C-alpha positions as CSV (number, residue, x, y, z in Angstrom):
1,M,-16.3,-2.1,9.2
2,N,-18.1,-2.4,5.8
3,Y,-15.2,-4.2,3.9
4,S,-16.2,-7.7,3.2
5,T,-14.0,-10.2,4.9
6,L,-10.7,-10.3,6.7
7,S,-9.5,-13.0,4.4
8,E,-9.0,-10.3,1.8
9,L,-6.2,-8.7,3.9
10,F,-2.6,-9.6,3.6
11,P,-1.9,-11.8,6.7
12,S,1.0,-9.9,8.2
13,R,0.4,-11.3,11.7
14,R,1.3,-7.8,13.0
15,S,-0.7,-5.9,15.6
16,V,-1.3,-2.2,15.8
17,V,1.5,-0.5,17.9
18,H,0.4,2.1,20.4
19,S,2.2,4.7,22.5
20,T,1.6,7.9,24.4
21,K,5.2,9.0,24.1
22,G,5.9,8.7,20.2
23,I,6.4,6.0,17.5
24,V,8.9,5.5,14.7
25,A,7.8,3.3,11.8
26,T,10.3,2.5,9.0
27,S,11.0,-0.3,6.4
28,Q,14.0,-1.6,8.5
29,P,14.1,-2.5,12.3
30,L,17.6,-1.1,12.6
31,A,16.3,2.3,11.2
32,T,13.3,2.2,13.6
33,A,15.8,1.6,16.5
34,A,17.8,4.6,15.5
35,G,14.8,6.9,15.6
36,I,13.7,5.5,18.9
37,R,17.2,6.2,20.2
38,I,16.9,9.9,19.3
39,L,13.6,10.2,20.9
40,E,15.1,8.6,24.1
41,L,18.0,11.2,23.9
42,G,15.6,14.1,23.9
43,G,15.3,14.7,20.2
44,N,12.0,15.3,18.6
45,A,10.2,13.6,15.6
46,A,12.1,15.7,12.9
47,M,15.4,14.7,14.4
48,A,14.3,11.1,14.7
49,A,13.3,11.1,11.0
50,V,16.8,12.2,10.0
51,A,18.5,9.6,12.0
52,A,16.2,6.8,10.7
53,G,16.7,8.1,7.2
54,A,20.4,8.1,7.5
55,V,20.5,4.5,8.8
56,L,18.2,3.5,5.8
57,G,20.9,4.9,3.5
58,V,23.3,2.3,5.2
59,V,21.0,-0.9,5.3
60,E,19.0,-0.2,2.1
61,P,21.6,1.5,-0.2
62,H,19.9,0.4,-3.3
63,M,16.9,2.5,-2.3
64,T,18.3,5.7,-0.8
65,G,21.3,7.5,0.5
66,L,23.6,10.5,0.6
67,G,23.4,10.7,-3.3
68,G,19.5,11.1,-3.4
69,D,16.7,13.6,-2.7
70,L,14.2,13.9,0.1
71,F,10.8,15.5,0.7
72,A,9.3,15.8,4.2
73,Q,6.2,17.2,6.0
74,F,6.2,18.2,9.7
75,Y,3.1,18.5,11.8
76,S,3.9,21.2,14.3
77,A,1.6,20.6,17.5
78,K,2.4,24.1,18.7
79,E,1.4,25.8,15.4
80,K,-1.3,23.2,14.6
81,K,-0.3,23.2,11.1
82,T,1.6,21.1,8.5
83,L,5.0,22.4,7.1
84,G,6.8,21.0,4.2
85,I,10.3,20.7,2.7
86,N,11.4,20.1,-0.9
87,G,14.8,18.6,-0.9
88,C,15.1,18.0,-4.6
89,G,18.3,18.7,-6.5
90,R,18.5,20.3,-9.8
91,S,20.1,19.4,-13.2
92,P,23.5,20.6,-14.1
93,A,23.2,24.3,-15.1
94,R,25.0,23.4,-18.4
95,L,22.5,20.6,-19.3
96,S,20.5,21.2,-22.4
97,I,18.6,19.3,-25.0
98,E,21.4,20.3,-27.6
99,T,24.0,18.7,-25.2
100,L,22.0,15.5,-24.9
101,K,21.5,15.2,-28.7
102,K,25.4,15.7,-29.2
103,S,25.8,12.8,-26.7
104,G,23.7,10.6,-29.0
105,I,20.6,10.7,-26.7
106,K,17.6,10.9,-28.9
107,G,14.9,10.6,-26.3
108,P,12.1,10.6,-25.4
109,R,13.8,10.1,-22.0
110,I,17.4,10.3,-20.7
111,P,18.7,6.8,-20.2
112,S,18.5,5.8,-16.5
113,T,22.3,4.9,-16.4
114,S,23.4,8.0,-18.4
115,I,25.8,10.3,-16.7
116,H,23.4,13.0,-17.8
117,S,20.5,11.5,-15.7
118,V,22.5,12.6,-12.4
119,T,21.1,15.6,-10.6
120,V,22.5,17.4,-7.6
121,P,21.9,15.3,-4.5
122,G,19.4,17.0,-2.2
123,T,19.5,14.6,0.9
124,V,22.3,16.3,3.0
125,A,21.0,19.8,2.7
126,G,17.5,18.5,3.4
127,W,18.7,16.7,6.6
128,C,20.5,19.8,7.9
129,D,17.5,22.0,7.2
130,I,15.1,19.7,8.8
131,I,17.2,19.6,12.0
132,D,17.8,23.4,11.9
133,T,14.3,24.4,11.3
134,W,12.0,21.6,12.8
135,G,14.4,20.1,15.4
136,N,14.4,21.2,19.1
137,G,18.1,21.9,19.4
138,K,18.9,19.2,21.9
139,L,21.1,17.0,19.8
140,T,24.0,17.6,17.5
141,L,24.1,16.4,13.8
142,R,26.9,14.1,14.9
143,E,24.6,12.6,17.7
144,I,21.8,12.2,15.1
145,L,24.0,10.5,12.4
146,Q,25.9,8.3,14.9
147,P,23.7,5.2,14.6
148,A,24.2,5.3,10.8
149,I,27.9,5.8,11.2
150,D,28.1,2.8,13.5
151,L,26.3,0.5,11.3
152,A,28.2,1.4,8.2
153,E,31.5,1.1,10.0
154,K,31.0,-2.1,12.2
155,G,28.6,-3.8,9.8
156,H,25.0,-5.0,10.1
157,P,23.1,-8.1,9.2
158,V,21.2,-7.8,5.9
159,S,17.4,-8.4,6.2
160,E,15.3,-10.7,4.0
161,I,13.5,-8.4,1.5
162,S,16.5,-6.1,1.3
163,A,18.8,-9.0,0.4
164,R,16.4,-10.0,-2.4
165,K,16.2,-6.5,-3.8
166,W,19.9,-6.1,-3.6
167,D,20.4,-9.2,-5.5
168,R,17.8,-8.2,-8.0
169,S,19.9,-5.0,-8.7
170,I,23.3,-6.7,-8.9
171,E,23.6,-6.1,-12.7
172,V,23.4,-2.4,-12.2
173,L,26.6,-2.8,-10.0
174,R,28.3,-5.2,-12.3
175,Q,27.6,-3.0,-15.3
176,S,28.4,0.3,-13.5
177,K,30.5,2.9,-15.4
178,T,32.5,3.2,-12.1
179,P,33.2,-0.6,-11.6
180,R,35.9,-0.2,-8.9
181,A,33.9,2.2,-6.7
182,A,30.7,0.1,-7.2
183,R,32.4,-2.9,-5.6
184,A,32.0,-1.3,-2.2
185,L,28.3,-2.3,-2.5
186,L,29.2,-6.0,-3.1
187,M,30.5,-8.7,-0.8
188,A,34.2,-9.9,-1.0
189,N,33.1,-12.6,-3.4
190,G,31.6,-10.1,-5.8
191,Q,28.0,-11.1,-5.0
192,A,25.1,-9.2,-3.2
193,P,24.8,-10.0,0.5
194,K,22.4,-12.8,1.5
195,E,19.9,-12.6,4.2
196,G,21.9,-12.5,7.6
197,D,25.3,-11.6,6.0
198,I,27.2,-9.0,7.9
199,Y,27.8,-6.1,5.4
200,R,30.2,-3.4,6.1
201,N,30.7,0.0,4.1
202,P,33.7,1.8,5.6
203,Q,33.7,4.4,2.8
204,L,30.1,5.4,3.6
205,A,31.0,5.5,7.2
206,Q,33.7,8.0,6.4
207,S,31.4,10.0,4.1
208,L,28.9,10.2,7.0
209,K,31.6,11.3,9.6
210,I,32.6,14.2,7.2
211,V,28.9,15.2,7.0
212,A,28.4,14.8,10.8
213,E,31.3,17.1,11.6
214,G,30.9,19.7,8.9
215,G,27.2,19.7,7.9
216,R,26.1,20.7,4.5
217,N,29.2,22.7,3.7
218,A,31.3,19.5,4.1
219,F,29.1,17.8,1.4
220,Y,28.5,20.7,-1.1
221,N,31.7,22.8,-0.8
222,S,35.0,21.8,-2.2
223,G,36.3,19.0,0.0
224,P,36.6,15.2,-0.1
225,I,32.9,14.6,-1.0
226,A,32.4,17.4,-3.5
227,D,35.8,16.9,-5.2
228,A,35.0,13.1,-5.7
229,I,31.6,13.8,-7.2
230,V,33.0,16.5,-9.6
231,K,35.7,14.2,-10.6
232,C,33.5,11.3,-11.3
233,M,31.2,13.4,-13.4
234,S,34.1,15.0,-15.4
235,D,35.8,11.7,-16.0
236,L,32.6,10.3,-17.4
237,G,31.7,13.4,-19.5
238,G,29.1,14.7,-17.1
239,L,28.2,18.4,-16.9
240,L,27.6,18.7,-13.0
241,N,30.2,20.7,-11.5
242,Q,31.3,22.5,-8.3
243,E,29.2,25.4,-9.0
244,D,26.1,23.2,-9.3
245,L,26.9,21.8,-5.9
246,N,27.5,25.2,-4.3
247,N,24.2,26.6,-5.5
248,H,22.0,23.9,-4.2
249,T,19.4,24.8,-1.5
250,S,16.3,23.0,-0.1
251,I,13.1,24.9,-0.3
252,F,10.5,25.0,2.5
253,V,7.0,24.9,1.0
254,N,3.4,25.1,2.2
255,P,1.8,21.8,1.7
256,I,-1.4,21.8,-0.5
257,G,-4.6,20.1,0.7
258,I,-8.2,19.3,0.2
259,E,-11.1,18.0,2.4
260,V,-11.2,14.2,1.7
261,L,-14.8,13.4,2.7
262,N,-17.8,15.7,2.5
263,G,-18.5,17.4,5.7
264,E,-16.1,15.3,7.9
265,N,-13.1,17.8,8.1
266,Y,-10.4,15.3,7.2
267,K,-7.7,17.1,5.1
268,L,-5.1,15.4,3.0
269,W,-1.9,17.4,2.7
270,E,0.7,16.8,-0.1
271,I,3.9,18.5,-1.2
272,P,3.2,20.8,-4.2
273,P,4.9,20.4,-7.5
274,N,7.5,19.5,-8.6
275,G,6.1,16.6,-6.4
276,Q,3.2,14.3,-7.7
277,G,1.1,14.7,-4.6
278,L,-1.3,16.5,-7.0
279,V,-2.4,13.2,-8.3
280,A,-3.8,12.0,-5.0
281,L,-5.6,15.1,-4.4
282,S,-7.0,15.3,-7.9
283,A,-8.4,11.8,-7.7
284,I,-10.0,12.3,-4.2
285,G,-11.4,15.7,-5.3
286,A,-13.2,14.2,-8.4
287,I,-14.4,11.2,-6.2
288,K,-15.9,13.6,-3.6
289,K,-17.7,15.5,-6.4
290,L,-19.3,12.2,-7.8
291,D,-20.5,11.5,-4.3
292,Q,-21.8,15.0,-3.9
293,A,-23.7,14.7,-7.2
294,K,-25.0,11.2,-6.1
295,V,-23.5,9.6,-9.2
296,I,-22.0,7.3,-6.6
297,D,-22.9,6.7,-2.9
298,L,-19.3,6.5,-1.6
299,K,-20.1,5.3,2.0
300,S,-22.3,2.4,0.7
301,L,-19.4,0.9,-1.5
302,Q,-17.7,-2.3,-0.3
303,H,-14.0,-2.3,0.1
304,N,-12.1,-3.5,-3.0
305,S,-15.5,-4.3,-4.7
306,L,-15.8,-4.0,-8.5
307,E,-17.6,-0.8,-8.2
308,Y,-15.1,0.7,-5.7
309,L,-11.9,-0.2,-7.7
310,H,-13.4,0.9,-10.9
311,L,-14.0,4.2,-9.4
312,I,-10.5,4.5,-7.9
313,I,-8.8,3.3,-11.2
314,E,-10.6,5.7,-13.5
315,N,-10.1,8.7,-11.4
316,L,-6.4,8.0,-11.0
317,K,-6.1,7.8,-14.7
318,F,-7.7,11.3,-15.1
319,A,-5.5,12.6,-12.3
320,F,-2.3,11.3,-13.9
321,R,-3.2,12.9,-17.2
322,L,-3.5,16.2,-15.2
323,A,-0.2,15.7,-13.4
324,D,1.6,14.9,-16.6
325,E,0.5,18.3,-18.0
326,Y,1.3,20.3,-14.8
327,V,3.8,18.6,-12.5
328,S,7.1,20.3,-13.2
329,D,9.5,22.8,-11.6
330,P,7.3,25.8,-10.8
331,D,10.4,28.1,-11.2
332,Y,10.1,27.5,-14.9
333,S,6.3,27.7,-15.6
334,H,3.3,28.7,-13.6
335,I,1.3,25.9,-12.1
336,P,-2.3,27.1,-11.3
337,I,-2.7,25.1,-8.1
338,E,-5.6,27.1,-6.8
339,H,-7.6,26.3,-10.0
340,L,-6.4,22.7,-10.1
341,L,-7.9,22.1,-6.6
342,S,-11.0,24.1,-7.1
343,D,-14.6,22.7,-7.1
344,A,-15.1,23.8,-10.6
345,H,-12.1,21.9,-11.8
346,F,-13.1,18.6,-9.8
347,E,-16.6,18.9,-11.2
348,A,-15.3,19.0,-14.8
349,Q,-12.9,15.9,-14.0
350,A,-15.7,14.0,-12.3
351,K,-17.8,14.3,-15.6
352,L,-15.3,12.0,-17.4
353,F,-16.3,9.1,-15.2
354,T,-18.7,6.4,-16.2
355,A,-19.6,3.5,-14.0
356,E,-20.4,1.3,-16.9
357,T,-17.0,1.1,-18.9
358,V,-13.5,2.5,-18.9
359,H,-12.8,5.8,-20.4
360,A,-10.6,5.6,-23.5
361,N,-7.0,4.7,-22.5
362,Y,-5.4,7.2,-24.7
363,R,-2.6,8.8,-22.8
364,Y,-3.7,7.7,-19.3
365,V,-0.8,5.5,-18.6
366,L,2.2,5.3,-16.3
367,D,5.4,3.3,-15.8
368,P,6.2,2.4,-12.2
369,I,8.4,-0.5,-13.2
370,N,11.8,-0.3,-11.6
371,K,10.9,3.1,-10.2
372,S,10.2,1.9,-6.7
373,D,13.7,2.4,-5.0
374,T,12.7,4.7,-2.3
375,V,12.2,4.6,1.5
376,Y,9.5,6.0,3.5
377,L,9.3,6.5,7.3
378,S,7.1,8.2,9.9
379,T,8.0,9.5,13.3
380,S,6.1,11.0,16.2
381,D,7.1,12.5,19.7
382,P,5.7,13.2,23.1
383,E,4.8,16.7,22.2
384,G,2.5,15.8,19.5
385,N,4.8,16.6,16.6
386,A,5.1,14.1,13.7
387,C,7.3,13.8,10.6
388,S,6.3,12.2,7.4
389,F,9.7,11.7,5.5
390,I,10.7,10.1,2.2
391,N,14.2,9.6,0.6
392,S,15.2,8.1,-2.7
393,V,18.0,7.6,-5.3
394,Y,15.2,6.8,-7.9
395,C,16.0,3.6,-9.7
396,D,18.0,0.6,-8.3
397,F,21.3,2.2,-7.1
398,G,20.2,5.3,-8.8
399,S,22.3,5.9,-11.9
400,G,24.8,3.0,-10.9
401,I,27.4,5.7,-10.9
402,F,29.6,5.8,-7.7
403,P,32.1,8.5,-7.0
404,D,35.4,7.0,-5.9
405,G,35.8,6.4,-2.2
406,L,32.5,7.7,-1.1
407,G,30.4,4.4,-0.7
408,F,27.2,5.7,-2.2
409,P,25.7,6.1,-5.7
410,L,24.4,9.3,-7.3
411,Q,20.7,9.4,-8.1
412,N,19.4,9.4,-11.8
413,R,16.3,11.7,-11.2
414,G,17.1,13.4,-14.5
415,A,15.7,10.3,-16.1
416,N,12.2,11.6,-15.4
417,F,12.7,14.7,-17.5
418,N,11.3,14.4,-21.2
419,M,12.9,15.5,-24.3
420,T,9.9,16.6,-26.2
421,P,10.0,20.5,-26.5
422,G,6.9,22.4,-25.4
423,S,6.1,20.4,-22.3
424,R,6.5,21.8,-18.8
425,N,8.8,18.9,-17.7
426,F,11.1,19.4,-20.7
427,V,14.8,18.9,-19.8
428,S,16.8,22.1,-19.1
429,G,19.7,23.2,-17.0
430,N,19.3,24.1,-13.3
431,K,15.7,22.6,-13.3
432,R,13.9,20.3,-11.0
433,P,12.1,17.2,-12.7
434,Y,8.8,15.7,-12.1
435,H,9.4,14.1,-8.7
436,T,7.7,10.8,-7.6
437,I,8.4,10.8,-3.9
438,I,5.6,12.2,-1.7
439,P,5.1,12.1,2.0
440,A,1.4,12.7,3.2
441,M,-0.2,14.2,6.3
442,V,-3.8,14.1,7.3
443,T,-5.4,16.5,9.7
444,K,-9.0,16.6,11.2
445,D,-10.1,19.9,12.7
446,D,-6.5,21.1,12.3
447,E,-5.3,18.3,14.7
448,L,-2.9,15.6,13.5
449,Y,-4.9,12.5,12.3
450,A,-2.1,10.6,10.5
451,S,1.4,10.9,9.2
452,Y,1.7,8.3,6.4
453,G,3.1,7.4,3.1
454,I,4.0,4.6,0.7
455,M,7.1,4.3,-1.3
456,G,7.1,2.9,-4.9
457,G,7.5,5.4,-7.8
458,F,4.2,6.3,-9.5
459,N,2.4,3.9,-7.3
460,Q,2.8,6.4,-4.4
461,P,-0.3,8.6,-5.0
462,Q,-2.4,5.6,-5.9
463,A,-1.5,4.0,-2.6
464,H,-2.2,7.3,-0.8
465,V,-5.7,7.2,-1.9
466,Q,-6.3,3.6,-1.1
467,V,-4.8,3.5,2.3
468,L,-6.4,6.8,3.3
469,F,-9.9,5.6,2.4
470,N,-9.0,2.3,4.1
471,M,-8.9,4.3,7.3
472,I,-11.5,7.0,7.1
473,L,-14.0,5.3,4.8
474,F,-13.8,1.7,5.7
475,G,-12.8,2.1,9.4
476,M,-9.6,0.0,9.4
477,N,-6.9,0.6,12.0
478,P,-3.3,1.5,10.8
479,Q,-2.1,-2.1,10.5
480,Q,-5.3,-3.3,8.7
481,A,-5.2,-0.2,6.2
482,I,-1.6,-1.0,5.2
483,D,-2.0,-4.7,5.0
484,A,-5.1,-4.6,2.8
485,P,-4.5,-5.6,-0.8
486,R,-4.0,-2.8,-3.4
487,I,-4.2,-2.1,-7.1
488,C,-1.5,-0.2,-9.0
489,L,-1.8,1.2,-12.5
490,A,1.1,0.6,-14.9
491,C,1.8,0.8,-18.7
492,D,2.1,-2.1,-21.0
493,P,5.8,-3.1,-21.0
494,T,5.4,-4.6,-24.4
495,E,4.6,-1.1,-25.8
496,T,7.9,0.7,-25.1
497,E,8.2,1.8,-28.7
498,H,5.0,3.7,-28.3
499,D,6.2,6.1,-25.7
500,F,4.5,9.3,-26.4
501,G,7.5,11.4,-25.2
502,I,4.9,13.7,-23.4
503,G,5.3,14.5,-19.7
504,T,7.3,12.1,-17.5
505,D,8.7,8.6,-17.8
506,G,5.4,7.7,-16.0
507,P,2.1,9.1,-16.7
508,V,0.9,9.3,-20.2
509,S,4.0,7.6,-21.7
510,R,2.2,4.7,-23.6
511,P,-1.3,3.9,-24.9
512,T,-2.3,1.0,-22.7
513,T,-3.0,0.9,-18.9
514,I,-2.5,-2.3,-17.0
515,V,-4.2,-2.6,-13.7
516,H,-2.0,-4.7,-11.4
517,V,-4.2,-6.5,-8.8
518,E,-2.7,-7.9,-5.7
519,E,-3.3,-11.4,-4.2
520,G,-6.3,-11.1,-1.9
521,I,-8.7,-9.3,-4.2
522,R,-11.4,-11.6,-5.2
523,E,-11.5,-13.4,-8.5
524,E,-15.0,-12.2,-9.3
525,V,-13.7,-8.6,-9.0
526,F,-10.8,-9.5,-11.2
527,K,-13.1,-10.8,-13.9
528,G,-15.5,-7.9,-13.4
529,L,-12.6,-5.4,-14.1
530,E,-11.9,-7.2,-17.3
531,A,-15.6,-7.2,-18.3
532,L,-15.6,-3.5,-18.0
533,G,-12.7,-3.0,-20.3
534,H,-9.7,-2.9,-18.0
535,K,-6.4,-4.8,-18.8
536,V,-5.8,-6.6,-15.5
537,Y,-2.8,-8.5,-14.3
538,R,-2.6,-10.6,-11.1
539,A,0.5,-9.7,-9.2
540,K,2.0,-12.4,-7.0
541,G,5.2,-13.0,-4.8
542,M,7.9,-10.5,-5.3
543,E,6.0,-9.0,-8.2
544,R,4.0,-7.3,-5.3
545,T,6.9,-4.9,-4.8
546,I,4.9,-2.8,-7.3
547,F,2.5,-2.0,-4.6
548,G,5.2,-0.2,-2.6
549,C,5.8,-0.3,1.2
550,G,4.4,2.1,3.6
551,Q,4.1,3.2,7.2
552,I,1.3,4.8,9.2
553,I,1.2,6.8,12.4
554,K,-2.3,7.8,13.6
555,S,-3.0,10.3,16.4
556,R,-5.9,10.7,18.7
557,K,-6.8,12.1,22.2
558,D,-8.2,9.8,24.9
559,D,-9.3,11.9,27.9
560,D,-6.8,14.5,26.7
561,I,-4.1,12.0,26.7
562,L,-2.2,11.8,23.5
563,V,-2.4,8.2,22.0
564,Y,-0.4,7.2,18.7
565,S,-1.3,4.1,16.8
566,A,1.0,2.6,14.1
567,G,1.1,0.1,11.3
568,S,4.1,-1.1,9.2
569,D,3.7,-2.6,5.7
570,P,4.3,-6.4,5.5
571,R,5.6,-5.9,2.0
572,G,8.8,-4.7,3.6
573,D,11.3,-5.8,6.4
574,G,10.3,-3.1,8.7
575,C,8.4,-2.4,11.9
576,A,6.7,0.3,14.1
577,F,8.1,0.6,17.6
578,P,6.9,2.7,20.5
579,S,8.8,5.0,22.7
580,L,8.4,4.5,26.5
C-alpha cells in the first residue's frame, strides 16, 4: 500500500467480512439480518436487497421508505453484465412554473417542505420490478417484506446514530403540515426515540401488509394507500392526483461506464441521467487523461496527500458543472452521453486543471447540507450475482408531509428542480428531477469486482471516486477503503442569497466552494489546500455525516471458488454479514 500511515484511517475496529455464499451489507444490523434471511430461504441478491431496503424504511424512516424513490444495479453472473433500474417518480402532471408562482413560490427552488415539492413515490414499483425481473422466483413478495412488517408491528430498538439523526430531524415532525399523522413517527411523549428505545409503527406495518398482498397495484391504484395520498395532497393544495399514481412506472436502463485506470480493465458503472453518476465518471475520465498526458503520475501519488486531494477536488468541480448543465430527465431533452464520456470531451475537461492553484470558483459549487437522508445497501449471493441498491426520501423525513394513517412521509424530490427558464432541469409537469441517489458497480474483464455505494446527497459521486481509488489505486481492502477519511465539496452556507438559480439545488448554486475535510487528514495537507486557494473546513463529530455512509462488497475467485469480501461504513450503525 502506498498511502502513508494507518493512523490516517478512521479507527472503526471492524474487520473485513468474507464469505463464499453471499454477503449483505447495510447501514442497520436488522436490515442486514433481513437480507441474510432471504438468502437462507433461497432468494437471490436482488430479493435480499428489497427485503433489507424495506426494513430500512422501518428502522430509518427519516431516511427512506414507501414514500421515496430507488435506483439499483444488478450484476447478472449468468449474463456477465450490469443491469440498471431507475425507480424515480415524476412531478404531478399539472405542475407548472405558473402554478408555483400563483402559490407565492418565487424560486430559485421549490421549498423543501412545500406541498409542490412532492413527487410520485417510486419505491414500491421499483421493489416489485426488481423482484419480478431480477429475482429467482423462489419467494413471494409477502415473504420478502415479512421482516419489515414484523419490525414495524412488534417494534424494534432504535440504534445509536439513527436516534441522533431522528432527534436532529424532530422539528420537521413538529412543524409538519400534517401534525396528527406525523405523530406516528414520535414516541408517546412527543419526543424522538432515544438509543435503545422500542419504537413501533403499526400504521406502517399495515401499509406494508397491503403492499405485500397486492403488490404495486395496491399502492398506486385506488385503495387505502392511494386514496390517503391523494386526499392529503388535495387537502394541502397539492396537484398530485390519482392519475399521476396510476401512470407511474419504473424504467430499466443500461448503466453507463468508463475504464477507471489506463490499461487495467476496471470499469465503473453508474445509472444514467436523471441520476448524477455522470459526475463520478466525468471526474475519473479527466483524471485518467491527465495521467495519460503525464501532467500527473497517478500511481505515484500518496493517499490523501496535498497533490492527490487537489486533483480530486478540482476535477469534481469541473464534473459538477457538467452535471448541472446536463443531468435532467432525458424524456425532456437530449443528453449526449456518448460525447460526454468520450476521450475528446475528457481531454478538454482535463485542460482546465492546474496543479499550482484552484480554478476560478465561479459556478462550481454544490449544496449537500441536509440532503443526505438516503440509505445504501449491497447484497451478493452464492450464484455470483450482486445488487447495488439505494433508496431515499431526500431530506429529513422528506417533505415532512404524512398521509393520514399510512405511517410514512412523502418525499420532496421536486425541491431539486429549478425555476429558471431555459435550463434542462427546469420544473415541469410529469418530469423527473435531477436525482442525487446513485448505486455503483465495478467490473474487471466483465467479471464483478465490487458492488458499492455511499449515501449522502451531492456527496455521493465524490465518495464514489475516492472509495474506488482507495481500492484499485491504493490497494485497500473494502473495510479500509470505506474507513479512510474523505473530503466533500459544499457551497458556502452564508451565501444563500447568491443562489444562481441555475441547474439544481446542488451543483453551481452559489459562488464559493468549501472543501469539508474529515478528521484524520493531516494538518499540513489542510494548510496546503488553503495555500492553493481552497476554502477549507475541518468537519468533526456528527458534522462528519456530510461524508455519507457506504457499503462495499468485493468479489474475486480463489482456485475457481467465489470469494466475497465486504466492508461497512463506521459513520453509520450498520454491518456486513456473511451467509453460511
